Structure formats: structure tokens, C-alpha cells
N, C-alpha and C positions, 0 to 999 in steps of 0.2 A: 626491647623496643628498638627499632631501627630509627636512627636520627634522620633518615632520609625519607622524603615524601615520595610515594610511588608515582605521583603525578609529575614529579620533577626528576625522575631517574635517580642517578647516584649523587646528585647535588645535595649537599646538606640543606636542611630547612633554613630559610633566612630568619633573622630575628623578627622581621616584620610579620611573617606568616605565623610564627609561634606566638607573638604578642597579640595578634588579631584573634587567634583562637582562644587565648586565655581571657582576653577582654570579653569576647562573645560568651564564653562559659560563665564568667563572673556576672555579667549582666542578665543572661537568660536563665541560668540555673541558680547560682548562689543568691542573687538579688531577686530575680524574677519569681522563683519558687519560695523565696524567703527562707532559704536554708540557714542563712546566718542573718538575723535581724540587725546586726551591727555593721554589716558590710556596706549598706547603701550610703550611709553618711560619709564614710571615709572615701568611697568611690566618687560621690558627688563633689566632695571638697578636693578631689585629686590628691589625696594623701597616701595613695597606694603606690609604692615603688615597684615597678616590674623590671626584673633583671633576667636576661637570658644568659645562662652560663654556656660557654662553648666547651666546657670540660668534657673530655673523653675518658677520664679516669677518676676514680674515687679521690685520689690525692689532689687532683686539680680542682675537683668540686669542693673538697674541704678548704682549699685555699680561698676559693670564691666565697664560701660560707663564712669563713673567719673575717674576710674583708667586709662582707655585708652586715654581719653582726656588729662589728665595730662602727660602721657607718651609721646604722640605725640607732645604736646606743648614743652616739654623739650628735645626732640630728635633732632639730627642733620637731616635736610631735606635730606642730601645726604645719610643717612642711612634709614630713614623712612619718606617718602613723604606723605603717606596716609595710613589709616587703614580701613579694612573691619571687623567690629565686627558682626560676624554671630551668631545668637541665635535661633537654631532650636527648643528649648524646651519651648519657650515663645513667645507670641504675634503672634500665627499662624493665628488668625482672623485679616483680614486686617483693619477693623474698629477699633479694639483695638490697633493695631499697629499704625494706623494713629493718634489716640489720644495720644499715647506715644510720638510721635514726639514733642509735646508741652513740655513734660517733658524733652526730650533730649535738646531742645533749651534752656530751663530754666537752665539745668545743665551747658551748655556752659557759660551762663551769670553768674551763681553762682560762677564759677571758675574764673571769670574775663577774659574769653577768647573770649568774643564777639568781632568780628572784627579780631580775630586771627584764630579761627577754626570755621567750620560749619559742620552740620550734614545733609547728603543727605540720601535718602531712597530707598531701594529695598525690594521687597516682592513678593512671588510667586503669590499672588492674586492682585497685584498692579492695581489700577484703578483710572485714572484721573477723576476729577469731570466732570460731564456731559458727560461721555463716557459710552458706553455699556461694560459689562464685557468681551465680546469676541473681542473687538476692538483691532486690532494688535498694535495700538499706545501704548497701556498699556505695551507691552512687552519691551519697552525701559527701563522700571524700574522693570521688573520682573526678579528675581533671584531665584535660587533653594531653598533658605531658607531666612527667614526674616533677613535683614542685615541693620545695621547702618553704613553708609560710612562717616568716619571722614576725613575732608579735611582742608588743610591750606588755609586761605583766600588769602595770598600773591601768592600762587601757582595758585589758580583759576584766580586771576587778571592777572598774567603774561601769563597764557595760553590763556585767552580770548583776551588779547592785541596782542598776537602773531598770533592769528588765525583770518584771515579776515572773517568778517560776522559771528562771533561766534553765534549770535542770530538765525541764520538759521539752526543750527545743529539739533534742535528739529524737524523742518519741514522736513529736509532730512531724519531723523530717521523714521518719520511717513511714508514717501514715501517708504523707504527701507523695513520696516516691513510689510506694506500693500502689497507690491509687492511679498515679500517672502511668506506671508500667513501662516496659521497654519501648513500646511503640510511641508512647507519649514523650519519652525522653528523646528519642530520635527526632520527633517532630519539632522539638524545641530548637534544634539546630538546622532545620531545613526550611524554616520560614524566611 
């Protein structure tokens, strides 16, 4: 992925452009299609921290990730429940991004935060194993830019306990996205 927007020539995308696209995606897709029934409450309470990393290398991204993991672990959940670490300038290739997830998990362990925080993944080319690239099911994890989603384990456990049949969310998402189709997905962002 090129961190430059073709509409702006060779200028890097501004944080404002990246954040606007991410908020639009969160509101229209994640919340609007109810892909994550837990997202609306933290969004409404403004407990989602959005961070745009200017990293151009995996090493720089790892530094940003370590910082954000420590910040989230020490923050009051009433202030910051979850963090979206968006990195438009690095890991644009999904396979490279997927490999980096092992490094992200190791960072959680290195900081002694295993069982406290976890890292979920979103990417514009996200593809589940054994799925075709154009399978709409992949869109449940497709975001405008590569993103590491930092979550509190306690919050995930509480949300799953409060939501009957939480294990069926994935199946419902697949149905919703396949019914929506590619044209419907595009319409979400052209309104």
C-alpha cells in the first residue's frame, strides 16, 4: 500500500484524512452493519483512542506499538477502552502485515501484558485462510488502512459474557456481508 493518496500527489496522507476515513469506516461498517456489537458503546462514550503512526519501517511501528500497549495498560478504561493504531506507511502488503502479527503478540508478552491486552487485526487486503480474495466475509476485517486494534482482555471477556451466543457473531457477519455484496459495501462509503 502506498501511504500517499493519489488525489494529493506525492504528499503523505495527513493524520486528519486517515482518521476521518477510519471513523467513517467504524461508524458505517463496524457499527452501522453491527459487525461488532460491542463497538457502539465505546464509540459513543469516546473511549476509542485513534493513533496514526508515521512509521515507515516495521521497527518504528514496533516502537509505536510498545508505547501504545503501555499507555493502554496504564490508562483508566473509562478514559481509553481500546486503541486503533493505524499505520498507513508500513505493512501495506497483507502477507507482511500478517507476519508482523506474531511480532505484535510477542510484544504483548515481552511487556508482561499477556492475558491483559490482545492485538486484533484489520487491513485493506484482509483475507481469511482458505478464502478467496473477493469473498465478502473478508470485509469483516477490512479497514481503510492497516490497523492494529489493541483490546483489554477483561473488556472482551465481559462483552462476550453479556452477549448471548457471541460465537455466532462471525457467522452473522458473513451473512450480512455476503447479502450486502461488493456494490452495497461501496455504497456505504458514497452516501
